[in-house]
C-alpha positions as CSV (number, residue, x, y, z in Angstrom):
1,V,46.1,16.0,0.4
2,N,42.6,17.4,-0.2
3,G,43.7,20.8,-1.2
4,R,45.5,21.4,2.2
5,F,48.3,23.8,1.1
6,Y,48.8,26.5,3.6
7,R,51.0,29.6,3.7
8,G,53.1,30.6,6.8
9,V,52.1,33.5,9.0
10,L,52.1,37.1,7.7
11,T,52.5,39.3,10.8
12,G,52.8,42.6,9.1
13,L,55.8,43.5,11.2
14,N,58.2,40.7,12.1
15,E,60.4,43.1,14.0
16,A,57.7,43.3,16.7
17,F,56.3,39.8,16.7
18,V,59.5,37.7,16.2
19,V,61.9,37.5,19.2
20,D,65.0,35.7,20.2
21,R,65.5,33.3,23.1
22,A,66.6,36.0,25.5
23,T,63.6,38.1,24.9
24,R,61.3,35.0,25.1
25,D,62.8,34.1,28.5
26,R,62.5,37.6,29.7
27,L,58.8,37.9,28.7
28,I,58.0,34.6,30.5
29,A,59.9,35.7,33.6
30,E,57.9,38.9,33.7
31,D,54.6,37.0,33.2
32,P,54.5,33.2,33.0
33,K,51.3,33.4,30.9
34,S,53.4,34.8,28.1
35,E,54.5,31.3,27.3
36,E,51.0,30.5,25.9
37,L,51.6,33.0,23.0
38,L,55.3,32.3,22.3
39,K,55.7,29.7,19.5
40,P,58.9,28.3,17.9
41,F,59.3,30.1,14.6
42,L,61.0,29.5,11.2
43,R,62.1,31.9,8.6
44,G,62.1,30.9,4.9
45,R,65.9,30.6,5.0
46,D,65.7,28.1,7.9
47,V,63.9,25.5,5.8
48,K,66.4,23.5,3.9
49,R,66.3,20.3,1.8
50,W,65.6,17.4,4.2
51,R,66.2,19.5,7.3
52,I,65.1,22.5,9.4
53,D,67.9,24.8,10.6
54,Y,66.0,26.2,13.6
55,Q,67.6,29.4,15.0
56,D,65.8,29.5,18.3
57,L,63.4,32.3,17.2
58,W,59.9,32.7,18.6
59,M,56.8,34.3,17.4
60,I,54.4,36.2,19.6
61,F,51.3,34.6,18.2
62,T,48.5,37.1,19.1
63,R,45.7,35.8,16.9
64,R,42.5,37.7,16.2
65,G,40.3,38.0,19.3
66,I,43.1,37.6,21.8
67,D,42.5,39.5,25.1
68,I,45.8,41.3,25.3
69,E,45.1,42.5,28.9
70,Q,45.6,38.9,30.0
71,F,49.2,39.1,28.8
72,P,50.8,42.3,30.3
73,A,54.4,41.5,29.4
74,I,53.5,40.8,25.8
75,K,51.4,44.0,25.6
76,K,54.3,46.0,27.0
77,H,56.7,44.5,24.5
78,L,54.4,45.2,21.5
79,S,53.7,48.7,22.7
80,Q,57.2,49.7,21.7
81,Y,56.1,49.2,18.1
82,R,52.6,50.5,18.4
83,K,52.9,53.3,15.8
84,S,54.2,50.8,13.2
85,L,51.6,48.2,14.2
86,E,48.4,50.3,13.9
87,P,46.2,49.2,11.0
88,K,45.6,51.9,8.4
89,P,42.2,53.6,8.9
90,R,40.0,52.9,5.9
91,D,39.2,56.6,5.6
92,W,42.9,57.6,5.5
93,P,43.5,60.2,2.8
94,T,44.8,58.8,-0.5
95,G,48.4,59.8,-1.1
96,K,49.1,60.7,2.5
97,N,51.9,58.6,4.1
98,W,50.9,56.0,6.7
99,E,53.5,54.7,9.1
100,G,51.7,51.6,10.3
101,R,50.4,48.4,8.7
102,K,47.9,48.1,5.9
103,A,44.1,48.4,6.6
104,G,42.4,45.3,8.0
105,P,40.0,44.0,10.6
106,Y,42.8,43.4,13.2
107,K,43.9,45.3,16.3
108,W,47.3,46.9,16.7
109,Y,48.6,44.1,18.9
110,E,47.2,41.2,16.7
111,I,49.1,39.6,13.8
112,Q,47.9,40.7,10.4
113,D,46.8,37.3,9.1
114,N,43.6,35.7,10.3
115,V,45.4,32.2,10.2
116,A,42.1,30.3,10.7
117,Y,44.1,27.1,10.0
118,F,46.5,27.7,12.9
119,N,45.9,24.3,14.4
120,E,47.3,22.7,11.3
121,F,50.8,23.9,12.3
122,T,50.9,21.7,15.3
123,G,50.7,18.3,13.6
124,P,53.1,16.5,11.3
125,K,53.6,18.4,8.1
126,V,55.8,18.9,5.0
127,I,57.3,22.4,5.0
128,Y,59.0,24.2,2.2
129,P,60.2,27.7,1.1
130,D,58.2,29.6,-1.5
131,I,61.3,29.9,-3.8
132,Y,63.9,27.2,-4.3
133,E,66.5,26.2,-6.8
134,H,66.3,22.5,-6.1
135,Q,63.6,20.6,-4.2
136,S,63.7,21.8,-0.6
137,F,61.1,20.0,1.3
138,A,61.5,19.0,5.0
139,F,59.5,17.0,7.5
140,D,58.3,18.8,10.7
141,D,56.7,17.1,13.7
142,R,57.7,19.8,16.2
143,G,54.9,22.2,15.6
144,Y,56.9,25.1,14.2
145,L,55.2,28.2,13.0
146,S,56.7,29.8,10.0
147,T,56.8,33.0,8.0
148,N,54.7,33.8,5.0
149,T,57.7,33.0,2.8
150,T,57.0,29.3,3.5
151,Y,54.2,26.9,2.7
152,F,53.3,23.6,4.4
153,I,51.2,20.5,3.8
154,P,49.8,18.9,7.0
155,H,49.4,15.1,6.9
156,D,49.0,13.0,10.0
157,T,50.1,9.7,8.5
158,H,52.2,10.2,5.4
159,A,54.1,13.5,5.8
160,R,57.5,11.7,5.7
161,F,56.5,9.8,2.6
162,L,55.3,13.0,0.9
163,T,58.6,14.8,1.8
164,A,60.6,12.0,0.2
165,V,58.6,11.9,-3.0
166,L,58.6,15.7,-3.3
167,N,62.4,15.8,-2.9
168,S,62.9,13.3,-5.7
169,I,64.5,14.2,-9.0
170,L,61.5,12.9,-10.9
171,V,59.1,15.3,-9.1
172,E,61.6,18.2,-9.6
173,W,61.7,17.5,-13.3
174,F,57.9,17.3,-13.5
175,Y,57.4,20.5,-11.5
176,G,59.8,22.2,-13.8
177,Q,57.6,21.3,-16.8
178,I,54.4,22.7,-15.3
179,S,55.7,25.9,-13.7
180,N,57.9,28.7,-14.9
181,R,61.4,29.3,-13.6
182,I,62.1,32.8,-12.4
183,R,65.4,34.8,-12.5
184,G,68.4,32.6,-11.7
185,G,66.5,29.4,-12.5
186,Y,64.6,29.3,-9.3
187,L,61.1,27.7,-8.9
188,R,58.1,29.2,-7.1
189,A,56.2,26.8,-4.9
190,F,52.7,28.2,-5.8
191,S,49.9,26.0,-4.6
192,D,48.1,26.4,-8.0
193,Y,51.1,24.4,-9.5
194,M,51.8,22.2,-6.5
195,K,48.3,20.7,-6.6
196,H,49.0,19.2,-10.0
197,I,51.9,17.0,-8.8
198,P,50.4,13.5,-8.9
199,V,51.3,11.4,-5.9
200,P,51.8,7.7,-6.7
201,S,49.9,5.0,-5.0
202,A,52.0,2.9,-2.6
203,N,51.2,-0.2,-0.6
204,P,52.1,-0.3,3.1
205,G,55.5,-2.0,2.5
206,Q,56.5,0.5,-0.2
207,T,55.5,3.4,2.1
208,R,57.7,2.0,4.9
209,S,60.7,1.6,2.6
210,V,60.4,5.2,1.3
211,E,60.0,6.5,4.9
212,R,63.0,4.5,6.1
213,I,65.2,6.0,3.4
214,H,63.7,9.4,4.3
215,D,64.7,9.0,7.9
216,L,68.2,7.9,7.0
217,V,68.8,10.8,4.6
218,A,67.3,13.3,7.0
219,M,69.6,12.0,9.8
220,L,72.6,12.5,7.6
221,F,71.6,16.0,6.7
222,N,71.0,16.9,10.3
223,S,74.0,15.1,11.8
224,A,76.9,17.1,13.2
225,D,78.9,13.8,13.5
226,S,80.5,13.9,10.1
227,H,82.7,11.2,8.6
228,S,84.8,11.3,5.5
229,R,82.4,9.2,3.5
230,D,79.1,10.5,4.9
231,T,78.6,12.9,1.9
232,L,79.0,9.9,-0.5
233,M,76.7,7.8,1.7
234,R,74.0,10.6,1.6
235,E,74.2,10.9,-2.1
236,Y,74.0,7.1,-2.5
237,L,70.9,6.9,-0.3
238,E,69.3,9.7,-2.4
239,Q,70.0,7.6,-5.5
240,I,68.2,4.7,-3.9
241,L,65.3,6.9,-2.9
242,N,65.1,8.3,-6.5
243,A,65.0,4.7,-7.7
244,L,62.1,3.8,-5.4
245,V,60.2,6.9,-6.6
246,Y,60.9,5.9,-10.2
247,E,59.4,2.5,-9.5
248,L,56.3,4.0,-8.0
249,Y,55.7,6.3,-11.0
250,L,57.0,4.0,-13.8
251,P,56.5,0.5,-12.5
252,D,55.9,-1.1,-16.0
253,E,59.1,0.3,-17.5
254,L,61.3,-0.7,-14.5
255,H,59.8,-4.1,-14.1
256,T,60.2,-4.8,-17.9
257,A,63.9,-4.1,-17.3
258,N,63.8,-6.5,-14.4
259,L,64.4,-3.7,-11.9
260,H,62.6,-4.2,-8.6
261,F,64.1,-1.7,-6.2
262,F,61.6,-2.2,-3.4
263,D,62.6,-5.9,-3.2
264,L,66.3,-5.0,-3.2
265,V,65.9,-2.4,-0.5
266,E,64.0,-4.9,1.6
267,S,66.8,-7.4,1.2
268,A,69.4,-4.8,2.0
269,N,68.2,-4.7,5.7
270,L,68.8,-1.0,6.0
271,P,68.7,0.0,9.7
272,K,65.5,1.5,11.1
273,I,66.5,4.5,13.1
274,D,65.1,6.1,16.2
275,T,64.2,9.6,14.9
276,G,63.8,10.8,18.5
277,A,67.2,9.9,19.7
278,S,69.3,12.8,21.0
279,D,72.6,11.0,20.1
280,T,72.6,9.5,16.6
281,S,76.2,8.4,16.7
282,P,75.5,4.7,17.2
283,Q,72.9,4.7,14.5
284,L,75.3,6.4,12.1
285,E,78.0,3.8,12.8
286,T,75.6,1.0,12.0
287,L,74.5,2.8,8.8
288,R,78.1,3.3,7.7
289,T,78.8,-0.4,8.0
290,V,75.7,-1.3,5.9
291,F,76.6,1.4,3.4
292,E,80.0,-0.1,2.6
293,T,78.2,-3.4,1.9
294,I,75.4,-2.1,-0.3
295,R,77.7,0.1,-2.3
296,A,80.1,-2.6,-3.2
297,P,80.4,-2.9,-7.1
298,T,78.9,-6.4,-7.1
299,H,76.0,-5.7,-4.7
300,P,72.7,-6.3,-6.5
301,L,71.5,-2.8,-5.4
302,R,74.5,-1.1,-6.9
303,E,74.2,-3.0,-10.1
304,A,70.5,-2.2,-10.4
305,L,71.2,1.5,-9.9
306,E,73.7,1.5,-12.7
307,K,71.2,-0.3,-15.0
308,L,68.6,2.2,-14.1
309,Q,70.7,4.9,-15.7
310,T,70.4,3.2,-19.1
311,L,66.6,3.6,-19.3
312,D,65.6,6.3,-21.8
313,S,63.0,7.9,-19.5
314,V,65.5,8.2,-16.6
315,R,68.1,9.7,-18.9
316,I,65.6,12.3,-20.1
317,I,64.5,13.2,-16.6
318,E,68.0,13.5,-15.4
319,G,69.2,15.5,-18.4
320,K,71.5,12.8,-19.7
321,A,69.7,12.0,-23.0
């Protein structure tokens, strides 16, 4: 990814810069130009494994150099917090209490961060919280801004592929070897560690297969249309995805064992879903039918997944050795 790991936005005072839908609508009603500065916003807790739980929050994105006089409604709103927004003067006496934000080259109505990379938020990206217990990466193509307790990796062509690989059990195991767990067994998603995750090469067909599984799993995690076997189906698809990732990283070992998961997935004719569909019910019904077929005990994919669990490397990675 060419070192493109970015942190979310540090405002210095979210209470002032983050607003709900009602406040957003009111600011736009007072001055339509306000809409230019209001961006959909995610907190760290809104970024989950495979999905984004958007809470209809909005950030007033007043970057450095903004002419606040052009946005009177925004200025009026922020003025309520001016005392807490003022940057600390550099000559402020040591030890004397300061009620505003820390010192910096920003004006009282500007967010604290420079965010020179702000355009990177708008394209496809992988987004993740800075602390997680299990891999919690999600794909975003809606241009969300996010808080400084998140990180993101922009990638125009392979963000879905990266999301899937990063959510795999193999990468979670590897990352646990190179970084330290903190209290409670949680991992910190520091870029200094993240950059050491090797991303496997994949040909176009392999990339398509991984992305198709990503889309199916993400649809299940995001769907409100639940079925009694959907949890089992989701877990099974994640097993298939893990198997594909194993084959990308450990091709010689799997092929020696006559395990070719990309071929099996291609033969399974998994449905290709419309990720932009507002109603996923028909697609879910199709997937449920396919699932019952590919999970049958005698199906080649089911048999291969069971054989995969006998490999020593897989047993080590999954803590079964």
